[in-house]
C-alpha positions as CSV (number, residue, x, y, z in Angstrom):
1,M,37.7,125.5,83.9
2,V,39.9,124.1,86.7
3,D,39.0,120.5,87.3
4,G,41.6,119.6,90.0
5,I,44.0,120.8,92.5
6,I,47.8,120.1,92.8
7,F,49.8,121.2,95.6
8,D,53.6,121.8,96.3
9,V,54.4,121.2,99.9
10,D,57.2,123.5,101.2
11,G,56.1,127.1,101.5
12,T,52.6,126.1,100.3
13,L,51.1,123.6,102.6
14,V,53.8,123.8,105.3
15,D,55.7,126.8,106.7
16,V,59.4,125.8,106.4
17,K,61.0,129.2,107.0
18,D,62.4,127.9,110.4
19,S,63.5,124.5,109.2
20,Y,65.1,124.2,105.8
21,P,66.9,127.5,105.7
22,R,68.4,126.6,109.1
23,V,69.5,123.2,107.7
24,I,71.2,125.0,104.8
25,R,73.0,127.4,107.1
26,R,74.3,124.7,109.3
27,A,75.2,122.6,106.3
28,V,77.3,125.4,104.9
29,S,79.2,125.7,108.2
30,W,79.7,121.9,108.5
31,G,80.7,121.6,104.8
32,W,83.2,124.4,105.0
33,E,84.9,122.9,108.1
34,A,85.0,119.6,106.3
35,L,86.9,121.3,103.5
36,G,89.5,122.6,106.1
37,G,88.1,126.2,106.2
38,V,87.5,128.5,109.0
39,V,83.8,129.3,109.8
40,D,83.9,133.0,110.8
41,C,80.3,133.9,109.9
42,E,76.8,132.6,109.4
43,A,77.0,132.7,105.6
44,Y,73.6,131.9,104.2
45,T,71.2,134.6,104.6
46,E,67.5,135.3,103.8
47,E,68.6,137.2,100.7
48,H,70.5,134.1,99.5
49,E,67.3,132.2,100.0
50,R,65.3,134.6,98.1
51,V,67.7,134.7,95.1
52,T,68.1,130.9,95.1
53,K,64.3,130.2,95.2
54,G,63.9,132.6,92.3
55,H,65.7,130.2,90.0
56,R,63.7,127.3,88.5
57,A,66.5,124.7,88.9
58,F,66.9,124.8,92.7
59,N,64.0,122.8,93.9
60,D,66.1,120.5,96.1
61,D,67.2,122.4,99.1
62,Y,70.0,120.0,99.9
63,D,71.9,120.9,96.8
64,I,71.8,124.6,97.6
65,P,74.7,124.4,100.3
66,W,76.7,122.0,98.2
67,A,76.5,124.3,95.2
68,M,77.5,127.5,97.1
69,L,80.3,125.6,98.8
70,C,81.6,124.5,95.5
71,M,81.6,128.2,94.3
72,A,83.2,129.3,97.6
73,S,86.0,126.6,97.4
74,R,87.1,128.0,94.0
75,R,88.3,131.2,95.7
76,G,91.2,129.4,97.5
77,V,90.8,131.3,100.8
78,G,90.2,129.8,104.2
79,S,87.7,132.3,105.6
80,L,84.2,131.5,104.9
81,K,83.3,135.2,105.2
82,E,85.7,135.9,102.4
83,A,85.0,133.0,100.2
84,F,81.2,132.7,100.4
85,P,79.4,134.5,97.5
86,T,77.3,137.5,98.4
87,P,73.7,137.4,97.4
88,E,74.5,139.7,94.4
89,E,77.4,137.5,93.3
90,W,75.2,134.4,93.6
91,K,72.4,136.1,91.7
92,N,74.8,137.1,88.9
93,E,76.0,133.5,88.7
94,L,72.4,132.2,88.5
95,T,71.6,134.6,85.8
96,L,74.1,132.8,83.6
97,F,72.5,129.5,84.3
98,D,69.5,128.8,82.1
99,G,69.2,125.0,82.5
100,D,67.2,122.8,84.8
101,D,70.0,120.5,86.3
102,P,71.9,122.2,89.1
103,V,74.4,119.4,89.7
104,E,75.5,119.4,86.1
105,W,75.9,123.2,86.1
106,V,77.8,123.3,89.3
107,L,80.3,120.6,88.2
108,E,80.9,122.4,84.9
109,R,81.1,125.8,86.4
110,F,82.9,125.4,89.6
111,G,83.9,121.8,89.9
112,E,83.7,119.9,93.2
113,P,86.3,120.0,96.0
114,D,87.8,116.7,96.9
115,P,88.0,116.3,100.8
116,G,88.7,112.6,100.5
117,F,85.1,111.6,100.3
118,Q,82.1,112.1,98.1
119,F,81.4,115.7,99.0
120,R,77.8,116.2,97.6
121,E,76.6,112.9,99.2
122,A,78.1,113.8,102.4
123,V,76.4,117.3,102.4
124,R,73.1,115.8,101.4
125,S,73.4,113.1,104.2
126,F,74.2,115.8,106.8
127,C,71.1,117.8,105.8
128,D,68.8,114.8,105.9
129,R,70.1,113.6,109.3
130,L,69.7,117.2,110.7
131,Y,66.2,117.6,109.4
132,V,64.8,114.2,110.2
133,E,66.8,113.0,113.3
134,G,68.6,116.0,114.7
135,I,72.4,116.3,115.4
136,D,73.0,117.6,118.9
137,C,69.6,119.3,118.7
138,E,65.9,118.8,118.0
139,P,65.2,117.6,114.5
140,Y,64.6,120.6,112.3
141,Y,61.3,119.5,111.0
142,T,59.9,120.2,114.6
143,Y,60.1,123.9,113.7
144,E,57.4,123.7,110.9
145,R,53.8,124.6,111.1
146,P,50.9,123.9,108.8
147,L,49.7,126.6,106.3
148,I,46.3,124.9,105.6
149,K,43.6,124.0,108.0
150,R,41.2,122.1,105.9
151,S,41.5,118.5,105.0
152,F,42.2,117.4,101.5
153,K,38.9,115.5,101.8
154,D,37.0,118.9,102.2
155,I,38.3,120.1,98.8
156,P,35.5,119.3,96.3
157,L,37.9,118.6,93.4
158,P,40.5,115.8,92.9
159,V,43.7,116.6,94.8
160,G,47.4,115.6,94.1
161,I,50.8,116.6,95.5
162,Y,53.9,117.3,93.4
163,T,56.9,117.9,95.8
164,G,60.6,117.9,96.0
165,R,60.4,116.0,99.4
166,P,61.3,112.4,99.5
167,W,58.8,110.1,101.2
168,R,61.0,110.1,104.4
169,E,60.3,113.8,104.8
170,L,57.0,114.0,103.1
171,D,55.5,111.7,105.7
172,L,56.4,114.1,108.4
173,A,54.6,116.9,106.5
174,L,51.5,114.9,106.0
175,K,51.4,114.0,109.7
176,L,51.7,117.7,110.6
177,L,48.8,118.5,108.3
178,G,46.7,115.5,109.5
179,W,46.7,114.2,106.0
180,E,48.3,110.8,106.9
181,D,45.7,109.0,104.8
182,F,46.4,111.0,101.7
183,P,46.5,108.5,98.7
184,R,50.1,107.7,98.1
185,D,49.5,107.1,94.4
186,L,48.4,110.7,94.0
187,V,51.8,112.0,95.1
188,V,54.9,112.5,92.9
189,P,57.8,112.8,95.4
190,L,61.6,113.2,94.9
191,D,61.9,109.3,95.1
192,S,60.0,109.1,91.8
193,G,63.0,110.4,90.0
194,I,60.7,113.3,88.7
195,V,62.1,116.6,89.7
196,K,60.6,120.1,89.2
197,P,60.7,122.0,87.0
198,S,59.8,119.0,84.9
199,P,56.2,119.1,83.8
200,L,56.2,115.3,83.9
201,G,54.9,115.3,87.6
202,L,51.9,117.2,86.5
203,E,51.3,115.0,83.6
204,V,51.4,111.9,85.9
205,L,49.1,113.4,88.4
206,C,46.6,114.6,85.8
207,E,46.4,111.1,84.4
208,R,46.0,109.5,87.8
209,L,43.4,112.0,88.9
210,G,41.5,112.0,85.6
211,I,41.8,115.8,85.1
212,S,43.3,118.0,82.4
213,N,43.2,121.5,83.6
214,P,44.7,121.8,87.2
215,A,45.3,124.7,89.5
216,F,48.9,124.2,90.7
217,F,49.7,125.9,94.0
218,G,53.4,126.7,94.6
219,D,55.8,129.2,96.1
220,A,58.9,129.0,94.0
221,E,60.0,129.5,90.4
222,S,60.5,125.8,89.9
223,D,56.8,125.3,90.6
224,R,55.8,128.1,88.1
225,A,58.2,126.9,85.4
226,A,56.8,123.3,85.8
227,L,53.2,124.5,85.1
228,E,54.4,126.7,82.2
229,A,56.2,123.8,80.6
230,F,53.0,121.6,81.2
231,G,51.1,124.0,79.1
232,R,47.7,123.6,80.7
233,G,46.0,124.9,83.9
234,M,46.9,127.7,86.0
235,F,49.7,128.6,88.5
236,I,48.6,129.9,91.8
237,A,51.5,131.7,93.6
238,V,51.5,131.5,97.5
239,G,53.4,134.0,99.6
240,D,55.4,137.1,98.6
241,W,58.2,135.5,96.5
242,A,56.5,136.3,93.2
243,Q,55.5,139.9,93.3
244,G,54.8,139.9,89.5
245,A,52.7,136.7,89.4
246,H,49.3,137.1,87.8
247,R,47.5,135.1,90.5
248,R,49.3,135.5,93.8
249,F,47.7,135.0,97.3
250,A,49.0,135.6,100.8
251,S,48.1,132.0,101.8
252,V,47.1,128.8,100.2
253,E,43.7,129.1,102.0
254,E,42.9,132.3,100.2
255,G,44.0,130.9,96.9
256,L,41.8,127.9,97.4
257,D,38.8,130.0,98.3
258,W,39.3,132.1,95.1
259,V,39.6,129.0,92.9
260,L,36.7,127.0,94.4
261,G,34.6,130.2,94.6
262,G,34.6,130.5,90.8
263,G,37.0,133.4,90.7
264,V,39.1,131.8,88.0
265,S,39.6,133.8,84.9
């Protein structure tokens, strides 16, 4: 029987379809210009997003533009339109990658271009500034909206959060949700050094919550893989990304109603 609830954040508690994908698209253009290329298209598409989120290793959105730019730069052409992998090409590459560390894989598979500065850190810094502060625009977090109406206090089971967000960005999400007083010791964020799909985040939260059989709500393959590796509890898929998921709901609210209503099987 489920004895606790653990949430992912992006795509589960918060609608990020108008924030992080925009960050990635702009970071691709910025990074390509930084490499001396010509930006002649908006390269990153919804299909790229779907393919990437279908791989368990890509939980950190800020490594997505870096990884794809590393692949594109290997082609040795200046046009972003010609160099950037199509969704099918990117999918084929990811099919060959069965690990959990995208940074190690990218460096081994494509190498990293050298524009005279630490390219990965520069891309990540650009993404962070764009999302939190804005660069010649409103901060991209302002495009987000909550996907859950109830307070965590209204959930009659212990609640934890396992997220790829650092605290700097998670605090923005908690404010949006009206969850500013969520206990900080019941969160495993990116700053902890624990990254999905590692099951360690679930282990830590279960110990702190005093539970053993959580329902883990998530929207990406990295979430599902973390629960599978954990070996206990159940994964509740939110949204339409996992068409083949055993337990999939259109919204986190529907999934919660099902779990709390005793529909668990």
